[in-house]
N, C-alpha and C positions, 0 to 999 in steps of 0.2 A: 439280755433275757429278763423277763419279769419274774418277780418273786411269786411263788405259787398262790399266795393268798391275795395278790393284787388284782383289782378290777380296773382296767384302763379302757377309755373310750377313744377310738381313732375316728376323727371327724374330718371329712373332706377327702373323699377319694378312697380307692381300694388299694392304696399303696402299701399299707402294712399287712403283710400276709401272715396270719397266725399259724403257728405250728402246734403240735400236740402239747408242748410244754407251755404254751401261752393261751390256754383255753379260756382265760378270763378276759380276752380282748373283745370288746364290743365295737361295732362300726356304725357309722351314720353318714349318709350323703343324699344328694337329690334322687339318686336311683341306685339300685344294687349294682355293685361291680362284679367282675368275674370271680372274685374270691369271697363274696359275701356269705356263702354257705359254710365257710370255714370259721366264721366268728361265733362266739358264744351267743350273740344276739345282733340283729341288724335292724336299723330303722331308716326308712326312706323318708326324707322330709326337706322342707325349706326352712333353714335355720333362722331366717328372718320372721317366719310365721309362728314357730314353736320350738321348744327344746326337745331333744331326743327323749323317747319314752321307753324306759327299761324298768318295769315295775320291780320294786323291792331291791334295787341295785344302787349302791353308792360307789362313786369312783375315786380311786386313789390318784388318778392322773388322767390327763387329756392330751392327746396328740392332735393338733389342728394343722392339717396339711393343705396349704393353699386355700384358706378359708376366710381369714379376717378381711382381706382386701376386697372380698366379694359381698360383704355384709352391708346392708343399708344403714343399720345402727349397731355397730360392733359392741358398744357398751351394753345395750339392752340384751343382745344375744349372749354375750359372755357372762353377764349377771345371771341369766337363766341357767347357764351351764354350771355356774358356781353353786347353785342350789342342789345340784346332783352330786356334789363332792362330799367325800368322807374327809373330814379335816384331821390332819393337814393333808393337802393334795398339791399336786404340781401340774403345770400346764406347759407344753412346748408348742411353739407355733413356727411353721416353716412358710415364709412368704413366697409368693410367686416370683418376685423380683430377686430372690436370693441368687447370688453369683458365687460359686465356689472356686472358680479358676479364672 
């Protein structure tokens, strides 16, 4: 569970489903997912073209789900995300090729 004062951006899919206690979860992907309406904010975008736009919001963390391996220039895209961070911030990345079992 997120601390009440944290703002986290979930990028790449609609996999993180916000609850009433995580109202500071923001989402971004190429198109809105089934749960986009539950996020505090949503931005549909191509991460290779621009960074998510959430005015007046700095993020304490980023959850990138199946994103990095699809970016043409990951260094450029991740640097753009870093500019949205409230320092210190943390990022978690879940690659598509991750095998748990």
